[in-house]
The first five atom37 places (N, CA, C, CB, O) and aatype in JSON, in Angstrom:
{
  "aatype": [12, 9, 15, 6, 12, 6, 6, 19, 11, 5, 0, 19, 9, 18, 9, 7, 10, 2, 3, 15, 19, 16, 8, 19, 5, 11, 13, 6, 16, 3, 11, 18, 9, 15, 9, 10, 11, 11, 19, 4, 11, 15, 18, 1, 16, 0, 13, 15, 16, 15, 19, 9, 3, 7, 7, 18, 13, 8, 6, 3, 7, 16, 18, 19, 6, 6, 11, 16, 10, 19, 10, 16, 10, 10, 7, 19, 3, 3, 7, 16, 19, 6, 6, 9, 0, 1, 3, 10, 4, 0, 13, 13, 2, 5, 6, 15, 19, 12, 19, 16, 18, 15, 5, 0, 11, 19, 8, 13, 9, 5, 6, 11, 9],
  "atom_mask": [
    [1, 1, 1, 1, 1],
    [1, 1, 1, 1, 1],
    [1, 1, 1, 1, 1],
    [1, 1, 1, 1, 1],
    [1, 1, 1, 1, 1],
    [1, 1, 1, 1, 1],
    [1, 1, 1, 1, 1],
    [1, 1, 1, 1, 1],
    [1, 1, 1, 1, 1],
    [1, 1, 1, 1, 1],
    [1, 1, 1, 1, 1],
    [1, 1, 1, 1, 1],
    [1, 1, 1, 1, 1],
    [1, 1, 1, 1, 1],
    [1, 1, 1, 1, 1],
    [1, 1, 1, 0, 1],
    [1, 1, 1, 1, 1],
    [1, 1, 1, 1, 1],
    [1, 1, 1, 1, 1],
    [1, 1, 1, 1, 1],
    [1, 1, 1, 1, 1],
    [1, 1, 1, 1, 1],
    [1, 1, 1, 1, 1],
    [1, 1, 1, 1, 1],
    [1, 1, 1, 1, 1],
    [1, 1, 1, 1, 1],
    [1, 1, 1, 1, 1],
    [1, 1, 1, 1, 1],
    [1, 1, 1, 1, 1],
    [1, 1, 1, 1, 1],
    [1, 1, 1, 1, 1],
    [1, 1, 1, 1, 1],
    [1, 1, 1, 1, 1],
    [1, 1, 1, 1, 1],
    [1, 1, 1, 1, 1],
    [1, 1, 1, 1, 1],
    [1, 1, 1, 1, 1],
    [1, 1, 1, 1, 1],
    [1, 1, 1, 1, 1],
    [1, 1, 1, 1, 1],
    [1, 1, 1, 1, 1],
    [1, 1, 1, 1, 1],
    [1, 1, 1, 1, 1],
    [1, 1, 1, 1, 1],
    [1, 1, 1, 1, 1],
    [1, 1, 1, 1, 1],
    [1, 1, 1, 1, 1],
    [1, 1, 1, 1, 1],
    [1, 1, 1, 1, 1],
    [1, 1, 1, 1, 1],
    [1, 1, 1, 1, 1],
    [1, 1, 1, 1, 1],
    [1, 1, 1, 1, 1],
    [1, 1, 1, 0, 1],
    [1, 1, 1, 0, 1],
    [1, 1, 1, 1, 1],
    [1, 1, 1, 1, 1],
    [1, 1, 1, 1, 1],
    [1, 1, 1, 1, 1],
    [1, 1, 1, 1, 1],
    [1, 1, 1, 0, 1],
    [1, 1, 1, 1, 1],
    [1, 1, 1, 1, 1],
    [1, 1, 1, 1, 1],
    [1, 1, 1, 1, 1],
    [1, 1, 1, 1, 1],
    [1, 1, 1, 1, 1],
    [1, 1, 1, 1, 1],
    [1, 1, 1, 1, 1],
    [1, 1, 1, 1, 1],
    [1, 1, 1, 1, 1],
    [1, 1, 1, 1, 1],
    [1, 1, 1, 1, 1],
    [1, 1, 1, 1, 1],
    [1, 1, 1, 0, 1],
    [1, 1, 1, 1, 1],
    [1, 1, 1, 1, 1],
    [1, 1, 1, 1, 1],
    [1, 1, 1, 0, 1],
    [1, 1, 1, 1, 1],
    [1, 1, 1, 1, 1],
    [1, 1, 1, 1, 1],
    [1, 1, 1, 1, 1],
    [1, 1, 1, 1, 1],
    [1, 1, 1, 1, 1],
    [1, 1, 1, 1, 1],
    [1, 1, 1, 1, 1],
    [1, 1, 1, 1, 1],
    [1, 1, 1, 1, 1],
    [1, 1, 1, 1, 1],
    [1, 1, 1, 1, 1],
    [1, 1, 1, 1, 1],
    [1, 1, 1, 1, 1],
    [1, 1, 1, 1, 1],
    [1, 1, 1, 1, 1],
    [1, 1, 1, 1, 1],
    [1, 1, 1, 1, 1],
    [1, 1, 1, 1, 1],
    [1, 1, 1, 1, 1],
    [1, 1, 1, 1, 1],
    [1, 1, 1, 1, 1],
    [1, 1, 1, 1, 1],
    [1, 1, 1, 1, 1],
    [1, 1, 1, 1, 1],
    [1, 1, 1, 1, 1],
    [1, 1, 1, 1, 1],
    [1, 1, 1, 1, 1],
    [1, 1, 1, 1, 1],
    [1, 1, 1, 1, 1],
    [1, 1, 1, 1, 1],
    [1, 1, 1, 1, 1],
    [1, 1, 1, 1, 1],
    [1, 1, 1, 1, 1]
  ],
  "atom_positions": [
    [[4.12, -248.42, -3.61], [3.48, -248.65, -4.89], [3.42, -247.33, -5.66], [2.06, -249.25, -4.7], [3.16, -246.27, -5.08]],
    [[3.66, -247.41, -6.94], [3.61, -246.23, -7.8], [2.61, -246.51, -8.92], [5.02, -245.88, -8.39], [2.7, -247.52, -9.61]],
    [[1.66, -245.59, -9.08], [0.68, -245.75, -10.16], [1.35, -245.43, -11.5], [-0.57, -244.84, -9.93], [2.42, -244.83, -11.55]],
    [[0.69, -245.82, -12.57], [1.21, -245.51, -13.89], [1.15, -244.01, -14.15], [0.43, -246.27, -14.98], [0.23, -243.33, -13.7]],
    [[2.14, -243.53, -14.87], [2.19, -242.11, -15.23], [1.1, -241.84, -16.26], [3.59, -241.71, -15.78], [0.96, -242.58, -17.23]],
    [[0.35, -240.78, -16.06], [-0.64, -240.38, -17.06], [-0.48, -238.9, -17.33], [-2.07, -240.71, -16.59], [-0.03, -238.13, -16.48]],
    [[-0.86, -238.5, -18.52], [-0.79, -237.1, -18.89], [-2.19, -236.51, -18.8], [-0.21, -236.93, -20.32], [-3.15, -237.04, -19.36]],
    [[-2.3, -235.39, -18.07], [-3.59, -234.72, -17.88], [-3.43, -233.23, -18.13], [-4.14, -234.98, -16.45], [-2.32, -232.68, -18.08]],
    [[-4.55, -232.58, -18.41], [-4.53, -231.14, -18.57], [-4.52, -230.49, -17.19], [-5.75, -230.65, -19.41], [-5.29, -230.87, -16.3]],
    [[-3.63, -229.53, -17.03], [-3.57, -228.75, -15.78], [-4.09, -227.35, -16.07], [-2.1, -228.7, -15.21], [-3.64, -226.69, -17.0]],
    [[-5.03, -226.91, -15.25], [-5.53, -225.54, -15.34], [-5.13, -224.81, -14.08], [-7.09, -225.5, -15.54], [-5.2, -225.35, -12.98]],
    [[-4.69, -223.57, -14.25], [-4.34, -222.73, -13.11], [-5.13, -221.44, -13.23], [-2.79, -222.47, -13.05], [-5.08, -220.76, -14.26]],
    [[-5.85, -221.1, -12.17], [-6.63, -219.87, -12.13], [-5.97, -218.93, -11.13], [-8.14, -220.15, -11.75], [-5.72, -219.3, -9.98]],
    [[-5.7, -217.7, -11.57], [-5.09, -216.68, -10.72], [-6.18, -215.66, -10.37], [-3.87, -215.98, -11.43], [-6.77, -215.05, -11.26]],
    [[-6.43, -215.49, -9.07], [-7.49, -214.6, -8.61], [-6.89, -213.56, -7.68], [-8.62, -215.4, -7.9], [-6.47, -213.88, -6.57]],
    [[-6.86, -212.32, -8.13], [-6.39, -211.23, -7.27], [-7.39, -210.98, -6.16], [0.0, 0.0, 0.0], [-8.58, -211.26, -6.31]],
    [[-6.91, -210.46, -5.05], [-7.8, -210.25, -3.91], [-8.19, -208.79, -3.68], [-7.14, -210.78, -2.68], [-9.03, -208.51, -2.83]],
    [[-7.59, -207.87, -4.42], [-8.02, -206.48, -4.29], [-9.34, -206.29, -5.02], [-6.94, -205.5, -4.83], [-9.51, -206.79, -6.13]],
    [[-10.25, -205.57, -4.42], [-11.54, -205.26, -5.03], [-11.33, -204.46, -6.3], [-12.44, -204.49, -4.04], [-10.47, -203.58, -6.35]],
    [[-12.11, -204.75, -7.34], [-11.93, -204.09, -8.64], [-12.29, -202.61, -8.62], [-12.76, -204.78, -9.68], [-11.83, -201.85, -9.48]],
    [[-13.08, -202.19, -7.66], [-13.49, -200.78, -7.59], [-12.58, -199.99, -6.65], [-14.95, -200.67, -7.13], [-12.09, -198.92, -7.01]],
    [[-12.37, -200.51, -5.45], [-11.6, -199.77, -4.44], [-10.09, -200.02, -4.54], [-12.08, -200.15, -3.06], [-9.3, -199.25, -4.0]],
    [[-9.71, -201.1, -5.22], [-8.3, -201.48, -5.39], [-7.63, -201.84, -4.07], [-7.54, -200.36, -6.05], [-6.4, -201.77, -3.97]],
    [[-8.4, -202.23, -3.07], [-7.86, -202.72, -1.8], [-8.54, -204.03, -1.44], [-8.06, -201.67, -0.66], [-9.66, -204.31, -1.88]],
    [[-7.85, -204.83, -0.65], [-8.4, -206.11, -0.21], [-9.38, -205.85, 0.93], [-7.25, -207.09, 0.25], [-9.02, -205.25, 1.94]],
    [[-10.63, -206.3, 0.77], [-11.68, -206.01, 1.74], [-11.69, -206.95, 2.93], [-13.0, -206.05, 1.06], [-12.1, -206.56, 4.02]],
    [[-11.25, -208.21, 2.73], [-11.34, -209.21, 3.79], [-9.98, -209.87, 3.99], [-12.41, -210.27, 3.45], [-9.08, -209.72, 3.16]],
    [[-9.84, -210.59, 5.09], [-8.62, -211.33, 5.35], [-8.47, -212.43, 4.29], [-8.63, -211.94, 6.79], [-9.47, -212.96, 3.8]],
    [[-7.25, -212.76, 3.96], [-6.97, -213.77, 2.94], [-7.64, -215.1, 3.25], [-5.46, -213.98, 2.8], [-8.14, -215.77, 2.34]],
    [[-7.67, -215.49, 4.52], [-8.28, -216.77, 4.9], [-9.76, -216.84, 4.52], [-8.13, -216.99, 6.4], [-10.26, -217.92, 4.22]],
    [[-10.46, -215.72, 4.54], [-11.87, -215.72, 4.15], [-12.01, -216.03, 2.66], [-12.53, -214.35, 4.48], [-12.9, -216.79, 2.27]],
    [[-11.15, -215.46, 1.84], [-11.18, -215.74, 0.4], [-10.85, -217.21, 0.14], [-10.18, -214.84, -0.35], [-11.49, -217.85, -0.7]],
    [[-9.87, -217.75, 0.86], [-9.51, -219.16, 0.7], [-10.7, -220.05, 1.07], [-8.28, -219.52, 1.57], [-10.96, -221.04, 0.38]],
    [[-11.4, -219.71, 2.13], [-12.57, -220.48, 2.54], [-13.64, -220.48, 1.44], [-13.16, -219.9, 3.85], [-14.24, -221.52, 1.17]],
    [[-13.88, -219.34, 0.82], [-14.85, -219.26, -0.27], [-14.39, -220.11, -1.45], [-15.06, -217.78, -0.71], [-15.18, -220.86, -2.03]],
    [[-13.11, -219.99, -1.81], [-12.56, -220.78, -2.91], [-12.75, -222.27, -2.66], [-11.06, -220.46, -3.1], [-13.15, -223.0, -3.57]],
    [[-12.49, -222.72, -1.45], [-12.66, -224.14, -1.12], [-14.12, -224.57, -1.27], [-12.18, -224.42, 0.31], [-14.39, -225.67, -1.77]],
    [[-15.05, -223.73, -0.86], [-16.47, -224.06, -0.99], [-16.88, -224.14, -2.46], [-17.32, -223.01, -0.26], [-17.68, -225.0, -2.83]],
    [[-16.35, -223.25, -3.27], [-16.65, -223.3, -4.71], [-16.16, -224.61, -5.31], [-16.0, -222.09, -5.44], [-16.9, -225.28, -6.03]],
    [[-14.91, -224.97, -5.01], [-14.37, -226.22, -5.57], [-15.16, -227.43, -5.07], [-12.88, -226.37, -5.19], [-15.42, -228.36, -5.84]],
    [[-15.54, -227.42, -3.8], [-16.32, -228.53, -3.26], [-17.68, -228.62, -3.96], [-16.52, -228.36, -1.73], [-18.16, -229.71, -4.24]],
    [[-18.29, -227.47, -4.25], [-19.6, -227.48, -4.91], [-19.51, -228.06, -6.33], [-20.17, -226.06, -4.97], [-20.48, -228.61, -6.84]],
    [[-18.34, -227.94, -6.96], [-18.13, -228.51, -8.28], [-17.55, -229.93, -8.2], [-17.2, -227.62, -9.1], [-17.26, -230.55, -9.23]],
    [[-17.38, -230.43, -6.98], [-16.81, -231.76, -6.75], [-15.46, -231.91, -7.46], [-17.79, -232.86, -7.23], [-15.2, -232.88, -8.17]],
    [[-14.62, -230.9, -7.25], [-13.34, -230.8, -7.93], [-12.2, -230.8, -6.92], [-13.28, -229.54, -8.79], [-12.18, -230.0, -5.99]],
    [[-11.25, -231.71, -7.1], [-10.03, -231.69, -6.29], [-9.17, -230.52, -6.73], [-9.25, -233.04, -6.42], [-9.21, -230.12, -7.89]],
    [[-8.4, -229.96, -5.81], [-7.64, -228.75, -6.12], [-6.46, -228.61, -5.17], [-8.54, -227.52, -6.04], [-6.36, -229.31, -4.16]],
    [[-5.58, -227.71, -5.51], [-4.58, -227.21, -4.57], [-4.53, -225.7, -4.75], [-3.17, -227.88, -4.8], [-4.87, -225.18, -5.8]],
    [[-4.1, -225.03, -3.71], [-4.07, -223.58, -3.77], [-2.84, -223.04, -3.05], [-5.35, -222.99, -3.15], [-2.28, -223.68, -2.16]],
    [[-2.45, -221.86, -3.46], [-1.36, -221.15, -2.78], [-1.64, -219.67, -2.88], [0.03, -221.5, -3.4], [-2.49, -219.23, -3.65]],
    [[-0.93, -218.9, -2.08], [-1.07, -217.44, -2.08], [0.27, -216.85, -2.53], [-1.49, -216.9, -0.66], [1.32, -217.2, -2.0]],
    [[0.21, -215.97, -3.51], [1.42, -215.3, -4.0], [1.18, -213.8, -4.03], [1.81, -215.82, -5.42], [0.05, -213.34, -3.85]],
    [[2.23, -213.04, -4.24], [2.1, -211.6, -4.47], [2.12, -211.37, -5.97], [3.25, -210.81, -3.77], [2.89, -212.0, -6.7]],
    [[1.27, -210.47, -6.43], [1.19, -210.19, -7.86], [0.95, -208.72, -8.13], [0.0, 0.0, 0.0], [0.62, -207.95, -7.22]],
    [[1.11, -208.33, -9.38], [0.82, -206.97, -9.82], [-0.1, -207.04, -11.02], [0.0, 0.0, 0.0], [-0.07, -208.01, -11.78]],
    [[-0.94, -206.02, -11.18], [-1.96, -206.06, -12.22], [-2.24, -204.64, -12.72], [-3.26, -206.72, -11.69], [-2.3, -203.7, -11.93]],
    [[-2.42, -204.51, -14.02], [-2.86, -203.25, -14.62], [-4.35, -203.38, -14.93], [-2.04, -202.91, -15.92], [-4.76, -204.25, -15.7]],
    [[-5.16, -202.5, -14.32], [-6.59, -202.49, -14.61], [-6.83, -201.92, -16.01], [-7.36, -201.66, -13.54], [-5.94, -201.3, -16.6]],
    [[-8.03, -202.13, -16.54], [-8.37, -201.63, -17.87], [-8.2, -200.12, -17.98], [-9.81, -202.01, -18.22], [-7.91, -199.61, -19.06]],
    [[-8.36, -199.39, -16.86], [-8.2, -197.94, -16.88], [-6.73, -197.52, -16.74], [-9.02, -197.31, -15.77], [-6.44, -196.32, -16.68]],
    [[-5.81, -198.5, -16.68], [-4.38, -198.21, -16.59], [-3.83, -198.16, -15.18], [0.0, 0.0, 0.0], [-2.62, -198.07, -14.99]],
    [[-4.71, -198.23, -14.19], [-4.27, -198.21, -12.8], [-3.5, -199.48, -12.46], [-5.48, -198.05, -11.85], [-3.95, -200.59, -12.77]],
    [[-2.34, -199.32, -11.84], [-1.53, -200.47, -11.44], [-1.72, -200.73, -9.95], [-0.02, -200.23, -11.76], [-1.7, -199.8, -9.15]],
    [[-1.92, -201.99, -9.59], [-2.03, -202.37, -8.19], [-1.16, -203.6, -7.93], [-3.5, -202.66, -7.79], [-0.95, -204.43, -8.82]],
    [[-0.66, -203.7, -6.72], [-0.01, -204.92, -6.26], [-0.94, -205.52, -5.23], [1.42, -204.65, -5.66], [-1.54, -204.81, -4.42]],
    [[-1.06, -206.85, -5.26], [-2.06, -207.49, -4.42], [-1.68, -208.93, -4.11], [-3.42, -207.44, -5.07], [-0.85, -209.54, -4.79]],
    [[-2.31, -209.46, -3.08], [-2.25, -210.89, -2.82], [-3.07, -211.57, -3.91], [-2.77, -211.26, -1.38], [-4.11, -211.05, -4.32]],
    [[-2.61, -212.71, -4.38], [-3.28, -213.45, -5.44], [-3.41, -214.91, -5.03], [-2.53, -213.31, -6.78], [-2.43, -215.52, -4.6]],
    [[-4.61, -215.46, -5.16], [-4.8, -216.89, -4.94], [-4.5, -217.61, -6.24], [-6.24, -217.2, -4.43], [-4.94, -217.19, -7.31]],
    [[-3.77, -218.7, -6.14], [-3.46, -219.55, -7.29], [-4.17, -220.88, -7.06], [-1.9, -219.74, -7.48], [-3.87, -221.59, -6.11]],
    [[-5.09, -221.2, -7.93], [-5.88, -222.42, -7.83], [-5.46, -223.37, -8.95], [-7.42, -222.12, -7.9], [-5.6, -223.04, -10.13]],
    [[-4.95, -224.53, -8.58], [-4.5, -225.52, -9.56], [-5.48, -226.67, -9.61], [-3.08, -226.03, -9.21], [-5.84, -227.25, -8.59]],
    [[-5.92, -227.0, -10.83], [-6.87, -228.08, -11.07], [-6.26, -229.04, -12.08], [-8.24, -227.53, -11.58], [-5.74, -228.6, -13.1]],
    [[-6.32, -230.33, -11.81], [-5.79, -231.35, -12.72], [-6.91, -232.21, -13.25], [-4.73, -232.22, -12.01], [-7.74, -232.72, -12.49]],
    [[-6.94, -232.39, -14.57], [-7.9, -233.29, -15.19], [-9.34, -232.81, -15.14], [0.0, 0.0, 0.0], [-10.26, -233.62, -15.25]],
    [[-9.54, -231.52, -14.98], [-10.9, -230.95, -14.93], [-11.24, -230.43, -16.33], [-11.01, -229.81, -13.85], [-10.42, -229.76, -16.96]],
    [[-12.44, -230.74, -16.81], [-12.8, -230.32, -18.16], [-12.85, -228.79, -18.26], [-14.15, -230.93, -18.58], [-13.14, -228.1, -17.29]],
    [[-12.56, -228.3, -19.45], [-12.45, -226.85, -19.68], [-13.7, -226.09, -19.28], [-12.15, -226.59, -21.13], [-13.61, -224.99, -18.72]],
    [[-14.87, -226.66, -19.55], [-16.12, -225.98, -19.2], [-16.24, -225.75, -17.71], [0.0, 0.0, 0.0], [-16.65, -224.67, -17.28]],
    [[-15.88, -226.75, -16.92], [-15.94, -226.61, -15.45], [-14.91, -225.6, -14.98], [-15.71, -227.97, -14.76], [-15.19, -224.8, -14.09]],
    [[-13.71, -225.63, -15.55], [-12.68, -224.65, -15.19], [-13.2, -223.24, -15.43], [-11.37, -224.9, -15.99], [-13.06, -222.36, -14.58]],
    [[-13.81, -223.02, -16.59], [-14.32, -221.69, -16.94], [-15.45, -221.27, -16.0], [-14.81, -221.68, -18.39], [-15.53, -220.1, -15.62]],
    [[-16.32, -222.21, -15.62], [-17.4, -221.89, -14.67], [-16.83, -221.5, -13.32], [-18.36, -223.08, -14.52], [-17.28, -220.52, -12.72]],
    [[-15.85, -222.24, -12.83], [-15.21, -221.93, -11.55], [-14.56, -220.55, -11.63], [-14.16, -223.01, -11.18], [-14.7, -219.74, -10.71]],
    [[-13.86, -220.28, -12.73], [-13.21, -218.97, -12.9], [-14.23, -217.84, -12.89], [-12.41, -218.94, -14.21], [-14.01, -216.81, -12.25]],
    [[-15.36, -218.03, -13.59], [-16.4, -216.99, -13.6], [-16.99, -216.78, -12.2], [-17.53, -217.37, -14.59], [-17.19, -215.64, -11.78]],
    [[-17.26, -217.88, -11.48], [-17.79, -217.76, -10.13], [-16.84, -216.98, -9.23], [-18.06, -219.14, -9.53], [-17.26, -216.07, -8.51]],
    [[-15.56, -217.34, -9.26], [-14.59, -216.68, -8.39], [-14.41, -215.21, -8.77], [-13.25, -217.4, -8.44], [-14.24, -214.35, -7.91]],
    [[-14.44, -214.93, -10.07], [-14.35, -213.54, -10.52], [-15.5, -212.72, -9.94], [-14.36, -213.48, -12.07], [-15.29, -211.6, -9.46]],
    [[-16.7, -213.26, -10.0], [-17.88, -212.56, -9.48], [-17.85, -212.46, -7.96], [-19.16, -213.26, -9.94], [-18.07, -211.39, -7.4]],
    [[-17.59, -213.59, -7.28], [-17.62, -213.6, -5.81], [-16.58, -212.66, -5.22], [-17.39, -215.01, -5.3], [-16.82, -212.05, -4.18]],
    [[-15.41, -212.53, -5.86], [-14.33, -211.7, -5.33], [-14.33, -210.3, -5.93], [-13.0, -212.37, -5.59], [-13.41, -209.52, -5.69]],
    [[-15.37, -209.98, -6.73], [-15.52, -208.67, -7.35], [-14.27, -208.25, -8.11], [-15.87, -207.62, -6.3], [-13.7, -207.18, -7.88]],
    [[-13.84, -209.13, -9.03], [-12.64, -208.88, -9.83], [-13.01, -208.36, -11.21], [-11.81, -210.15, -9.95], [-14.07, -208.67, -11.74]],
    [[-12.12, -207.56, -11.78], [-12.28, -207.12, -13.17], [-12.16, -208.33, -14.09], [-11.23, -206.02, -13.54], [-12.88, -208.45, -15.08]],
    [[-11.22, -209.22, -13.76], [-11.02, -210.46, -14.51], [-10.17, -211.39, -13.66], [-10.36, -210.19, -15.89], [-9.55, -210.96, -12.68]],
    [[-10.13, -212.65, -14.03], [-9.18, -213.61, -13.46], [-8.44, -214.23, -14.64], [-9.91, -214.71, -12.57], [-8.95, -214.27, -15.76]],
    [[-7.23, -214.71, -14.39], [-6.43, -215.3, -15.46], [-6.45, -216.82, -15.34], [-4.98, -214.77, -15.42], [-6.3, -217.37, -14.25]],
    [[-6.64, -217.49, -16.49], [-6.63, -218.95, -16.54], [-5.54, -219.38, -17.51], [-8.02, -219.52, -16.97], [-5.47, -218.9, -18.64]],
    [[-4.68, -220.31, -17.06], [-3.67, -220.87, -17.94], [-3.88, -222.38, -18.02], [-2.23, -220.54, -17.44], [-4.38, -223.0, -17.08]],
    [[-3.49, -222.96, -19.14], [-3.6, -224.41, -19.35], [-2.25, -224.96, -19.78], [-4.69, -224.73, -20.41], [-1.51, -224.31, -20.52]],
    [[-1.94, -226.15, -19.32], [-0.73, -226.86, -19.76], [-0.95, -228.35, -19.54], [0.54, -226.36, -18.98], [-1.9, -228.77, -18.88]],
    [[-0.07, -229.15, -20.11], [-0.12, -230.59, -19.9], [0.77, -230.93, -18.71], [0.32, -231.37, -21.18], [1.82, -230.32, -18.52]],
    [[0.36, -231.9, -17.92], [1.14, -232.34, -16.76], [1.19, -233.86, -16.75], [0.53, -231.8, -15.43], [0.2, -234.53, -17.08]],
    [[2.32, -234.39, -16.38], [2.46, -235.83, -16.17], [2.25, -236.08, -14.69], [3.86, -236.36, -16.67], [2.89, -235.46, -13.84]],
    [[1.35, -237.03, -14.38], [0.93, -237.26, -13.0], [0.98, -238.74, -12.68], [-0.48, -236.7, -12.75], [0.6, -239.58, -13.5]],
    [[1.46, -239.05, -11.49], [1.31, -240.39, -10.94], [1.29, -240.27, -9.42], [2.46, -241.34, -11.42], [1.75, -239.28, -8.85]],
    [[0.77, -241.29, -8.78], [0.65, -241.3, -7.33], [1.61, -242.32, -6.76], [-0.81, -241.61, -6.89], [1.79, -243.41, -7.31]],
    [[2.22, -241.95, -5.65], [3.14, -242.83, -4.94], [2.5, -243.16, -3.6], [4.56, -242.18, -4.76], [2.1, -242.26, -2.86]],
    [[2.42, -244.45, -3.29], [1.9, -244.89, -2.0], [2.98, -245.69, -1.29], [0.59, -245.74, -2.18], [3.62, -246.56, -1.88]],
    [[3.16, -245.39, -0.03], [4.17, -246.1, 0.76], [3.72, -246.13, 2.21], [5.57, -245.42, 0.64], [3.17, -245.15, 2.71]],
    [[3.94, -247.22, 2.87], [3.59, -247.36, 4.28], [4.81, -247.89, 5.03], [2.35, -248.3, 4.48], [5.62, -248.63, 4.47]],
    [[4.92, -247.52, 6.26], [6.01, -248.03, 7.1], [5.51, -249.23, 7.89], [6.54, -246.92, 8.06], [6.27, -249.81, 8.66]]
  ]
}
């Protein structure tokens, strides 16, 4: 069975894992992922996440390369996305996090053997 295609807003939050002051990652990546999952659960928000490598220029011009969590949210209102982004920015001691928005076409496929 295939559900009808619907168009929803997709938000993606990019959260670097290096501390904003020391410019190094303080904890193992799995600990950050665990915190991210708890934040999303507290907002009752479905999500997907991945870990990528990224580079960032701090406001003082310092360049760092770091592990970055990518949090994808579908159909979540902008206010909730912004609250989640602010929470993660604070919890992970980041200078900032990046949020992008786009439209996505979504449908679910169900199949059983």
